Phi, psi and omega in degrees: 000135178284155180300320180299318178294320179298322180289343177279342177275117185305320181293315180292321178301313179300319180291320178295316178297320177297320177296320177295320179297316178296320178300314179297314180299317180296319180295318178296315181297331183275354181293147183235173177074188182294322178294326177294319177299315180295318180296314180297320179294316179295318179297317179296319180296314179299318181293329178288327178282319181222088183303333181266007185305310183295314181299316180296319178297317180293323178300329179275319187280318185304314177300329178284333178280341186307314180301322178294311183296316181298316180300317180285329177299314180292324180290341182298325179054222183290340180293332182090150183296326180300312179294316181297312181296323178293317183283337181249022186306320181294313180297316181295318178300316179298321179292319178295318179291332175297326177296312181290329175299317178298320177297318180295323179296328182267352184289144179259347180281105185297323180295316179297316180296317180297317178297315179301313181297326178294320184272342189303318182300321180278339185298323184303316179305315182289321180292317177303318180294327184275335186307314181297345181270350181301314179302326179294331178284320189273316189310317181298344186253012182256025179250000000 
């Protein structure tokens, strides 16, 4: 089953989104150093103000990320998606961030755009670290 087809099934879509949400939460929790402290504090503050913030963002972003993920899933071939995503993590991260960059360019909310631009430079590091884990989130739901 293709990833796009899995996302059309409401149950699988919910499970994939829940997996993505857990992946983001785990990545935030795993951050270290002063930037990690700041990231965790900011994430906690946003979640206290809008507990559904992450889920709503993922509901919007994941469908936009699908073409990138699907293309790399198919390119994995016999190597398998886990190996492909790990070896191409930088390229995949750049492609995923290009999607969010495009959204930021079209956004009309100046505060949101300013916040995105402030965080964008550091975001690549976190996205690169998370890319190899994407197949683990998706694979269980493609049968």
